[in-house]
C-alpha positions as CSV (number, residue, x, y, z in Angstrom):
1,M,-8.9,-84.1,-21.3
2,K,-8.8,-85.6,-18.3
3,E,-12.0,-86.6,-16.3
4,M,-11.4,-87.0,-12.4
5,N,-14.4,-87.4,-10.1
6,G,-17.0,-85.6,-12.5
7,N,-14.8,-82.4,-13.4
8,L,-14.2,-81.7,-17.5
9,I,-11.0,-80.0,-17.5
10,I,-10.2,-78.8,-21.0
11,N,-6.8,-77.6,-22.0
12,G,-6.4,-78.0,-25.4
13,S,-9.4,-77.5,-28.4
14,G,-11.9,-80.4,-29.4
15,S,-15.1,-81.2,-29.2
16,Y,-16.8,-82.7,-25.9
17,P,-20.0,-84.5,-25.0
18,G,-22.1,-82.6,-22.5
19,G,-24.0,-84.3,-19.2
20,H,-23.7,-84.1,-15.9
21,Y,-20.5,-82.9,-14.2
22,D,-19.3,-81.5,-11.2
23,K,-17.1,-78.7,-12.5
24,I,-16.4,-77.3,-15.9
25,S,-13.0,-75.7,-16.6
26,I,-11.7,-74.9,-20.1
27,R,-8.4,-73.1,-20.5
28,G,-7.7,-73.8,-23.9
29,E,-11.0,-73.9,-26.8
30,G,-13.7,-76.1,-26.0
31,T,-16.8,-77.1,-27.6
32,I,-19.3,-78.8,-25.8
33,V,-21.5,-80.5,-28.4
34,T,-25.0,-81.4,-25.8
35,D,-27.2,-79.9,-23.2
36,V,-24.3,-79.5,-19.7
37,E,-25.5,-79.5,-16.6
38,S,-22.4,-78.6,-13.7
39,S,-21.7,-77.0,-10.2
40,A,-19.0,-74.8,-11.6
41,F,-18.6,-73.5,-15.0
42,H,-14.9,-71.6,-15.5
43,V,-13.8,-70.4,-18.6
44,Y,-10.1,-68.8,-19.0
45,G,-10.2,-69.5,-22.9
46,T,-12.6,-70.0,-25.2
47,S,-15.8,-72.0,-25.1
48,E,-19.0,-72.8,-26.9
49,A,-21.9,-74.9,-25.6
50,V,-24.0,-75.7,-28.8
51,K,-26.9,-76.7,-26.4
52,N,-28.6,-75.3,-23.1
53,V,-25.9,-74.7,-19.5
54,K,-27.4,-74.8,-16.4
55,T,-25.0,-74.6,-13.5
56,G,-24.0,-73.4,-10.2
57,S,-21.2,-70.7,-10.4
58,V,-19.9,-69.2,-13.8
59,K,-16.7,-67.2,-14.0
60,V,-15.8,-66.0,-17.6
61,F,-12.3,-64.6,-17.5
62,G,-12.2,-65.3,-21.3
63,E,-14.5,-65.9,-24.0
64,A,-17.8,-67.9,-24.0
65,E,-21.0,-68.5,-25.8
66,V,-23.9,-70.3,-25.2
67,K,-26.0,-70.9,-28.2
68,M,-29.2,-71.8,-26.3
69,D,-30.5,-71.1,-23.0
70,M,-28.4,-70.5,-19.5
71,E,-29.3,-70.9,-16.2
72,S,-27.3,-69.9,-13.5
73,Q,-27.2,-69.0,-9.3
74,E,-23.9,-66.8,-9.5
75,T,-22.5,-65.0,-12.8
76,L,-18.8,-63.2,-13.1
77,V,-18.2,-61.7,-16.2
78,M,-14.6,-60.3,-16.7
79,G,-14.7,-61.3,-20.3
80,T,-17.1,-61.8,-22.7
81,L,-20.1,-64.2,-22.4
82,M,-23.0,-64.8,-25.0
83,V,-26.0,-66.3,-24.7
84,G,-28.2,-67.2,-27.8
85,G,-31.7,-67.8,-26.0
86,N,-33.0,-66.4,-22.9
87,A,-30.6,-66.3,-19.8
88,H,-32.0,-66.3,-16.1
89,L,-28.9,-65.7,-14.0
90,K,-29.9,-65.0,-10.5
91,R,-26.9,-62.9,-9.3
92,I,-24.2,-61.6,-11.7
93,K,-21.8,-59.1,-11.9
94,I,-20.6,-57.9,-15.2
95,L,-17.3,-56.4,-15.3
96,G,-16.4,-57.6,-19.5
97,L,-19.1,-58.1,-21.3
98,L,-22.8,-60.1,-21.1
99,E,-25.0,-60.0,-24.6
100,V,-28.2,-62.1,-24.5
101,G,-30.3,-62.8,-27.6
102,E,-33.7,-63.0,-25.7
103,R,-34.5,-62.5,-22.0
104,L,-32.2,-62.0,-19.0
105,T,-34.0,-62.6,-15.9
106,G,-32.6,-62.8,-12.1
107,D,-32.4,-61.5,-8.6
108,E,-29.3,-59.0,-8.4
109,A,-27.8,-57.6,-11.4
110,N,-24.6,-55.5,-10.8
111,I,-22.9,-53.9,-14.1
112,K,-19.9,-52.4,-13.9
113,G,-19.0,-53.2,-17.8
114,S,-22.2,-53.8,-20.5
115,I,-24.8,-55.7,-21.5
116,S,-26.6,-55.8,-24.6
117,V,-30.5,-57.7,-24.5
118,N,-32.8,-57.9,-27.5
119,G,-35.4,-59.1,-25.1
120,D,-36.7,-57.7,-21.5
121,V,-34.6,-57.6,-18.6
122,E,-36.2,-58.6,-15.2
123,Y,-34.4,-58.4,-12.0
124,E,-35.2,-57.1,-7.9
125,T,-32.4,-55.1,-8.2
126,F,-30.5,-53.5,-11.0
127,D,-27.5,-51.3,-10.3
128,S,-25.4,-50.1,-13.1
129,S,-22.7,-48.0,-13.3
130,G,-21.7,-49.3,-17.1
131,G,-23.7,-48.9,-19.7
132,F,-26.6,-51.2,-21.5
133,E,-28.6,-51.4,-24.3
134,I,-32.0,-53.3,-23.7
135,K,-34.1,-53.5,-26.6
136,G,-37.5,-54.4,-24.4
137,L,-38.5,-53.6,-21.0
138,L,-36.3,-53.0,-18.0
139,T,-38.1,-53.5,-15.1
140,A,-36.5,-53.9,-11.6
141,D,-37.7,-52.9,-7.7
142,I,-35.0,-50.8,-7.5
143,I,-33.1,-49.2,-10.2
144,K,-29.7,-47.7,-10.2
145,V,-28.3,-46.3,-13.2
146,G,-24.7,-44.3,-12.6
147,L,-23.7,-42.5,-16.2
148,R,-20.4,-42.5,-16.7
149,F,-20.0,-42.4,-20.6
150,G,-21.2,-42.9,-24.0
151,Q,-25.3,-43.8,-24.0
152,S,-27.2,-46.7,-22.3
153,S,-30.8,-47.3,-23.7
154,A,-34.2,-49.0,-23.2
155,E,-37.2,-49.3,-24.6
156,E,-39.1,-48.9,-21.1
157,I,-38.2,-48.7,-17.7
158,G,-40.1,-49.7,-15.1
159,G,-39.9,-50.1,-11.1
160,G,-40.4,-48.6,-7.6
161,K,-37.6,-46.3,-7.1
162,I,-35.6,-45.6,-10.4
163,T,-32.7,-43.2,-9.8
164,V,-30.7,-42.1,-13.1
165,K,-27.3,-39.8,-12.0
166,K,-24.5,-38.7,-13.8
167,K,-21.2,-40.1,-12.5
168,S,-17.7,-37.9,-12.8
169,N,-15.3,-39.9,-14.8
170,S,-11.9,-38.6,-14.0
171,L,-10.6,-40.0,-17.0
172,L,-12.6,-37.7,-19.4
173,P,-10.4,-34.7,-19.8
174,F,-11.3,-31.5,-18.8
175,G,-14.7,-33.5,-16.5
176,K,-16.6,-33.5,-19.7
177,E,-19.6,-35.4,-18.9
178,I,-20.8,-37.6,-21.6
179,G,-23.3,-40.5,-20.2
180,S,-26.5,-40.2,-21.0
181,L,-30.0,-42.5,-20.7
182,I,-32.6,-42.8,-23.4
183,A,-35.8,-44.7,-23.1
184,K,-39.7,-44.5,-24.6
185,V,-41.0,-44.4,-21.5
186,I,-40.1,-44.4,-17.6
187,E,-42.6,-45.4,-15.4
188,G,-42.4,-45.6,-11.5
189,D,-43.5,-45.0,-7.9
190,E,-40.4,-42.6,-6.8
191,I,-38.0,-40.9,-9.6
192,Y,-35.1,-39.2,-9.9
193,L,-33.5,-38.5,-13.6
194,E,-30.3,-36.4,-14.5
195,N,-28.9,-36.5,-18.1
196,T,-32.1,-38.4,-19.2
197,K,-34.2,-38.1,-22.8
198,A,-37.5,-39.7,-22.2
199,D,-41.2,-39.4,-24.2
200,I,-43.1,-39.9,-20.7
201,V,-42.3,-40.2,-17.5
202,R,-45.0,-41.2,-15.3
203,G,-44.6,-41.7,-11.5
204,N,-45.9,-40.5,-7.9
205,K,-42.9,-38.4,-7.1
206,V,-41.0,-37.3,-9.9
207,K,-37.6,-35.3,-9.8
208,I,-36.4,-34.1,-13.2
209,G,-32.6,-33.2,-12.7
210,P,-30.3,-31.4,-15.1
211,G,-29.3,-32.4,-18.7
212,C,-33.0,-34.0,-19.3
213,Q,-34.9,-33.8,-22.1
214,I,-38.5,-35.0,-21.3
215,G,-42.0,-34.7,-23.5
216,V,-44.4,-35.8,-21.2
217,V,-44.6,-36.0,-17.4
218,E,-47.2,-37.4,-15.7
219,Y,-47.1,-37.2,-11.7
220,R,-49.3,-38.0,-8.7
221,N,-47.8,-36.2,-5.8
222,E,-45.3,-34.0,-6.7
223,L,-43.3,-32.8,-9.2
224,I,-39.8,-31.3,-8.7
225,H,-37.7,-30.2,-12.0
226,D,-34.2,-28.3,-12.3
227,P,-34.8,-25.3,-14.5
228,K,-31.8,-26.3,-17.0
229,A,-34.3,-29.5,-17.9
230,T,-36.7,-29.5,-20.5
231,I,-39.7,-30.7,-20.1
232,K,-43.0,-30.2,-23.1
233,T,-45.7,-30.8,-20.8
234,K,-46.3,-31.8,-17.2
235,T,-49.5,-33.5,-16.4
236,K,-51.0,-34.1,-12.7
237,I,-53.0,-37.2,-12.6
């Protein structure tokens, strides 16, 4: 380990103290045993932070685990990032895997890989063309979900404008579409859904597209639905 200009560079393996650093770069296997703050936190190998991490920029190309809470301005995950507690990640781009034990909050979320969150997820814009499993509520002003493969799920989804569309996936044989979204309640101002299964959909302007199975639709202004969609009950409120 060498420490220069407040940098912590870990090439081998071992345990290191936390504290304030300018840049942390982990290329080997490093454990940080106390709270740590830095302007940059880059993991190319394997890292474990036993306490809390607060940083400006996070880049994970390998595997990083934060046992408690994490806070960051810019987050790029190409590998795997696991946060045991709450994660306040202002801007995230997930090309790999993000797992959060409690809540995930921030401003902009761009999910091309996958996220798994045990609590609520709250962003201003949430754009996913990957996959997500959210045990709590997903809420954002703008929610865009592109369904490519597998199943995405949230307990409840709430927002201003919610758009869920199936994406063609050239990797699947014969153009089979197997992407789907499952939620108990979806509530927003403007809602457009495809390949979605929900107990209740509630909004001002609601469009139910192909591949949907909906229990109850409650709408204020407008309801348009595809003849191939299944809706058990429609109610104007």
